[in-house]
C-alpha positions in Angstrom: -11.0 -29.9 -5.1 -15.1 -30.9 -6.0 -15.9 -27.0 -7.4 -14.0 -28.0 -10.9 -14.5 -24.9 -12.0 -13.5 -22.4 -9.4 -10.3 -25.5 -9.5 -9.6 -24.2 -12.8 -10.3 -20.8 -12.1 -7.6 -20.8 -9.5 -5.1 -23.0 -12.0 -5.7 -20.3 -14.9 -4.4 -17.3 -12.2 -1.6 -19.6 -11.0 -0.6 -20.2 -15.0 -1.5 -16.5 -15.7 0.9 -15.0 -12.5 3.8 -17.5 -13.5 3.7 -16.5 -17.1 3.9 -12.5 -16.9 5.4 -10.2 -14.7 3.6 -8.0 -12.1 4.6 -4.3 -12.2 1.5 -3.3 -10.4 2.9 -1.3 -7.5 0.2 -2.6 -4.9 0.2 -6.2 -5.6 3.3 -8.6 -5.0 3.8 -12.4 -3.9 3.1 -14.4 -0.7 5.0 -16.9 0.3 3.9 -21.1 0.6 3.7 -20.4 4.6 1.7 -17.4 4.2 -1.2 -19.0 1.9 -0.7 -21.8 4.1 -1.7 -20.0 6.7 -4.4 -17.9 5.1 -6.1 -21.0 4.2 -5.8 -22.5 7.5 -8.6 -24.1 9.9 -8.5 -20.3 12.1 -11.1 -19.5 9.1 -13.7 -21.1 11.2 -13.3 -19.4 14.2 -15.3 -15.9 15.2 -13.8 -13.8 17.8 -15.3 -10.8 18.4 -13.6 -8.3 20.6 -9.5 -8.8 21.8 -7.2 -11.1 23.6 -9.1 -11.8 27.0 -11.7 -9.7 26.2 -13.8 -12.3 23.6 -17.7 -12.5 23.4 -17.5 -15.9 22.3 -15.9 -18.8 24.2 -13.6 -20.9 22.6 -10.7 -18.4 21.9 -7.7 -20.8 23.6 -5.7 -20.7 19.9 -6.9 -17.1 18.2 -6.0 -15.2 21.4 -2.2 -16.5 21.6 -2.1 -16.5 17.5 -3.1 -12.2 17.8 -1.0 -11.4 20.4 1.9 -13.1 18.9 0.6 -11.1 15.6 0.7 -7.7 17.5 4.3 -8.2 19.2 5.4 -8.9 15.8 4.0 -5.8 14.5 5.1 -3.3 17.1 8.8 -4.4 16.8 8.7 -4.1 13.1 7.5 -0.7 13.7 8.6 0.7 16.9 4.7 1.0 18.0 3.3 1.2 21.5 0.7 -0.9 20.2 -1.1 -2.4 16.7 -4.4 -3.3 15.7 -4.2 -6.6 13.3 -7.7 -6.9 12.7 -9.1 -4.5 10.0 -9.9 -5.9 7.0 -7.9 -3.6 4.5 -6.3 -0.6 4.5 -9.3 1.9 4.0 -11.4 0.4 7.1 -8.3 1.2 8.8 -8.3 4.9 7.8 -11.5 4.9 8.7 -11.4 3.8 11.7 -8.8 6.1 13.2 -11.0 9.0 11.7 -14.1 7.4 13.9 -11.4 7.0 17.2 -10.7 11.2 16.7 -12.9 12.9 14.8 -16.8 14.6 14.8 -18.2 15.5 12.3 -17.6 18.6 10.5 -13.8 18.0 11.7 -11.0 19.0 9.4 -8.0 16.9 8.0 -5.3 17.9 5.6 -4.8 15.2 3.3 -2.9 14.8 0.0 -4.9 15.9 -3.3 -6.1 12.7 -4.9 -5.0 13.9 -8.4 -1.6 14.8 -6.8 -0.9 10.7 -6.1 -3.8 10.9 -2.7 -5.8 8.0 -2.2 -9.6 7.9 -2.6 -9.8 7.5 1.0 -8.1 10.6 2.5 -11.1 12.8 0.7 -12.1 11.7 -2.5 -15.7 13.5 -2.4 -17.3 10.0 -3.4 -16.2 8.3 -0.6 -18.2 8.2 2.5 -16.0 9.6 5.1 -16.0 12.5 2.5 -19.6 13.2 3.6 -18.8 13.5 6.9 -15.4 15.4 7.3 -14.3 18.4 6.1 -11.0 17.1 3.8 -8.7 20.1 2.6 -6.1 18.9 0.3 -2.4 19.8 -0.2 -0.4 19.2 -3.5 2.3 19.0 -5.6 4.6 22.4 -5.5 5.6 21.0 -9.0 5.2 17.9 -10.7 8.3 17.7 -12.4 10.3 18.0 -9.4 7.3 15.8 -7.0 8.1 18.1 -3.7 5.0 19.0 -2.1 4.1 22.6 -1.5 5.3 22.1 2.5 4.9 26.2 2.8 0.9 26.2 2.1 0.7 23.0 4.0 1.7 25.0 7.0 -0.4 27.7 5.7 -3.7 25.3 5.4 -2.5 24.0 8.8 -2.5 27.4 10.5 -5.5 28.5 8.9 -8.1 25.2 8.8 -6.4 24.1 12.2 -7.2 20.6 11.5 -8.2 17.5 13.6 -5.9 15.1 11.3 -3.0 15.8 8.9 -2.6 13.0 7.2 0.4 12.0 5.4 0.8 9.5 3.0 -0.1 8.5 -0.9 -0.8 5.9 -3.2 0.5 7.3 -6.8 3.3 9.5 -5.1 7.2 8.6 -6.3 8.9 10.7 -3.8 10.0 10.3 0.1 7.4 12.3 2.3 9.1 15.1 4.3 7.8 13.9 7.8 9.4 16.9 9.7 7.5 19.4 7.7 4.0 17.4 8.2 5.3 17.7 12.1 5.6 21.7 11.9 2.4 21.8 10.0 0.6 20.1 13.2 2.5 22.9 15.5 1.0 25.2 13.9 -2.6 23.5 13.7 -2.4 23.2 17.8 -2.1 20.6 20.4 -5.2 18.3 19.5 -3.6 17.4 15.7 -3.1 14.1 15.0 -0.6 13.3 12.6 -1.3 10.1 10.9 0.5 8.7 8.5 -1.0 6.1 5.9 2.4 4.0 4.4 0.3 1.3 2.7 2.8 1.3 -0.3 5.6 1.6 1.4 5.5 -0.1 4.9 7.7 -3.1 4.0 10.3 0.0 3.3 10.4 1.6 6.6 10.7 -2.2 8.4 13.6 -2.5 6.5 15.0 0.6 7.8 15.3 1.7 3.9 12.6 4.7 3.7 12.1 6.4 7.2 10.1 5.9 9.9 6.9 8.5 11.1 7.0 7.8 14.5 10.4 9.0 14.5 8.8 12.3 13.9 6.7 12.7 16.3 3.5 11.0 14.2 1.0 9.3 16.4 -0.5 6.4 13.8 0.2 4.9 11.1 -1.6 3.2 9.2 -0.9 0.3 6.2 -2.5 -2.7 4.6 -0.6 -5.5 4.9 0.5 -6.5 1.3 1.9 -4.3 -0.8 5.9 -3.8 -0.6 5.2 -5.7 3.3 4.3 -8.8 0.9 2.0 -10.3 3.5 -1.8 -11.3 2.9 -4.7 -8.5 1.8 -5.3 -6.9 4.9 -5.0 -3.5 7.2 -3.5 -2.7 10.1 -3.0 0.1 13.2 0.3 1.2 14.7 -0.2 3.5 17.5 1.8 5.7 20.3 0.8 6.2 23.7 -0.7 4.3 26.5 -2.4 1.0 25.8 -5.8 0.6 28.1 -8.9 -2.3 28.4 -11.2 -1.4 25.4 -14.2 -2.3 27.2 -14.1 1.4 28.7 -14.1 5.0 27.3 -10.9 6.9 27.6 -10.5 10.3 27.9 -10.1 11.5 23.9 -6.3 12.4 24.0 -3.7 11.6 22.2 -2.5 9.6 24.8 -5.2 7.6 24.6 -5.0 7.1 21.0 -4.5 3.2 20.8 -7.5 2.4 22.8 -9.7 4.7 20.8 -8.4 3.2 17.7 -8.9 -0.4 19.9 -12.9 0.7 20.5 -13.3 2.1 17.0 -12.4 -1.3 15.2 -14.6 -3.1 17.3 -17.3 -2.4 17.8 -17.4 0.5 16.3 -16.4 -0.2 12.4 -16.1 -4.1 12.6 -17.3 -7.5 13.8 -15.5 -10.2 13.8 -11.6 -10.4 12.9 -10.5 -12.9 10.3 -8.5 -15.0 12.0 -6.8 -16.6 9.3 -6.0 -13.6 8.0 -4.9 -12.4 10.9 -2.6 -16.0 10.9 -1.1 -14.9 7.4 -0.3 -11.4 8.7 1.7 -12.9 11.9 4.0 -15.3 9.4 4.1 -12.1 6.9 5.4 -9.9 10.3 8.1 -12.8 11.1 9.7 -12.9 7.5 9.7 -9.1 7.6 11.6 -9.3 10.6 14.5 -11.5 8.8 18.2 -10.2 7.7 16.4 -11.0 4.7 14.0 -8.9 3.7 16.2 -5.6 4.8 18.4 -7.1 1.3 14.6 -7.7 -0.5 13.4 -3.7 -0.1 17.2 -2.7 -0.9 16.6 -4.3 -4.1 12.9 -3.0 -4.6 14.7 0.7 -4.6 17.5 0.1 -7.0 15.3 -2.2 -9.1 12.9 0.8 -9.2 15.6 3.6 -9.7 17.1 1.4 -12.3 13.5 1.0 -14.3 13.2 4.5 -14.2 16.5 5.3 -16.1 15.6 3.2 -18.7 12.3 4.0 -19.6 13.6 8.4 -19.5 16.1 6.8 -22.3 12.9 5.1 -24.0 10.8 8.6 -24.0 8.8 8.1 -21.2 8.0 11.5 -19.4 8.0 10.6 -15.6 6.7 12.5 -12.9 8.7 14.2 -10.8 11.3 12.8 -13.2 12.1 9.5 -11.6 11.4 7.4 -8.4 12.8 7.6 -4.8 10.8 4.4 -3.7 8.7 1.6 -5.1 6.4 3.1 -7.6 6.9 5.1 -11.0 4.1 7.5 -12.2 4.8 7.9 -16.3 2.6 10.4 -18.4 1.8 8.6 -22.0 0.2 11.6 -23.3 3.0 13.8 -23.1 5.4 10.7 -24.1 3.6 8.9 -26.9 0.1 11.2 -27.6 -2.1 7.9 -25.8 -4.2 7.6 -22.7 -3.5 5.3 -19.6 -6.3 3.1 -20.7 -4.2 2.3 -23.8 -0.9 1.5 -22.4 -2.5 -1.0 -20.0 -4.1 -3.0 -22.6 -1.2 -3.1 -25.3 1.1 -4.6 -22.0 -1.5 -6.7 -20.7 -1.8 -8.1 -23.7 2.0 -9.1 -24.1 1.6 -10.3 -20.1 3.1 -6.9 -18.4 0.6 -5.7 -15.8 0.2 -2.3 -14.7 -2.3 0.3 -14.3 -4.0 3.3 -15.5 -3.1 6.4 -13.5 -3.8 10.0 -13.1 -1.3 12.2 -13.3 -1.4 15.9 -11.5 -4.0 18.1 -12.6 -4.8 15.7 -15.7 -6.9 16.7 -18.8 -8.2 13.5 -19.0 -11.0 11.8 -17.2 -10.2 8.4 -14.5 -11.0 5.7 -16.7 -8.8 7.2 -19.5 -5.9 9.2 -17.7 -2.6 10.5 -19.2 -0.8 8.3 -17.1 0.7 4.7 -15.7 1.3 3.3 -12.5 3.9 1.0 -11.8 6.6 -0.4 -9.2 9.0 -3.2 -8.4 8.2 -4.7 -5.4 6.3 -8.0 -6.8 9.3 -8.5 -9.8 11.6 -8.1 -6.7 10.1 -11.1 -5.1 10.4 -13.1 -8.4 14.0 -12.6 -8.4 14.6 -9.7 -10.7 17.9 -7.2 -10.4 18.8 -4.2 -12.2 20.3 -6.1 -15.5 16.7 -7.1 -16.4 15.2 -3.6 -16.1 16.4 -2.7 -19.6 14.4 -5.5 -20.8 11.4 -4.5 -19.2 11.7 -0.9 -20.6 12.4 -2.5 -24.3 9.3 -4.1 -24.1 7.5 -1.4 -22.7 8.2 0.8 -25.6 7.6 -1.9 -27.8 4.5 -2.9 -26.6 3.0 0.4 -26.8 4.5 1.6 -30.3 3.0 -1.4 -31.7 0.0 -1.9 -30.0 -2.2 -1.9 -32.7 0.2 -4.7 -34.3 -1.2 -8.0 -32.9 1.0 -10.7 -34.9 4.1 -8.6 -33.0 1.9 -8.3 -29.7 1.8 -12.0 -29.9 5.8 -12.5 -30.6 6.4 -9.8 -27.6 4.4 -11.9 -25.0 5.6 -15.1 -26.2 9.2 -13.5 -24.9 7.9 -12.0 -21.7 6.7 -15.5 -21.1 9.5 -17.7 -21.9 11.4 -14.8 -19.8 8.6 -14.9 -16.6 9.4 -18.7 -16.4 12.8 -18.5 -15.5 11.7 -16.7 -12.3 9.1 -18.9 -9.9 6.6 -17.3 -8.2 7.3 -17.6 -4.1 4.9 -20.7 -3.6 6.7 -22.9 -6.3 9.6 -23.9 -5.2 8.2 -24.9 -2.0 5.6 -26.8 -3.8 8.0 -29.3 -6.2 10.0 -29.5 -2.6 
């Protein structure tokens, strides 16, 4: 590479990832094949529109590429249609809102403090200024159970146009049947939407339930996290697929086409074809039998890590986890805030993120909790027998957060351990 500054930063990042362990539940390591597709010549090509309906010429290769990605995504999620163009998860959510809602319409979505996402109606977001978001919450943070009775009551009272199931910091499974019950209470024009960004890989592997099996109309997701693809977005839908060149009647049956029009030209221009190429590769990887074993291992690792953390005094929201994600209240556990814990752990090469807990009395940038998960370390090859060691390191780092010498000692231990587990791209590079 001619640009030596950027080249060095890439090398430094490779070293950082290789010598540490990634515990942020929204991050993962992609394969060499995904990296190669992401850095391919498809980055040169503008492809506004859809296969067979582009605004530019020269689409000999882009059309079959996008169709391949679409078919693989449909097969993975058992969907009638897939839009593979969203640049990330938030634009995917925004497109669904734009496709189905009018300004002022109501959406029921999980409260941010109880595990929801910024794009689910946080007042700081654009969509919150256009639509009316009504939050639902956990009934009890010690069990993690959603207050489904209240959800149904809110649906009956507010008649939302969308009921949104999904989260960014919730360690349990959702009861999709209860959401379907809420939609019936809301009325026949209520769209059931699931933001499955965090657990998409678990769903396609069959180790978590698929919302489509419970009458959901739309699933949005990122293509990284547990799905282990490039950073990007994806919208899956049920219904009739027709040409996006003509506006169809606004019905639930027509939601696939309404979403296509909401992506382009509604909210995005040209799709990133190099990213779509990488998505197609990742989807094919997720269709392999080995991916199911990977997803099963994620859950085993998360369950064991949660158990080991509890043994060491970590107070866990909901008492544990049913997915890939663990949320710990370090304020209650050790009388420190999440930022202090994150910084201490970062110094020893264990990367996770500070995170608010339900009804958190502390501010967002110094919250009470930390969020961690097992998708990335499972990709590296770690198994339940390694979770005790990680829990030991986490406790030691927190207890010695002001002892630089001890933190450096722990850092060397983590580094020596991590180097035993190559990045997915390392083996191929050596070969």
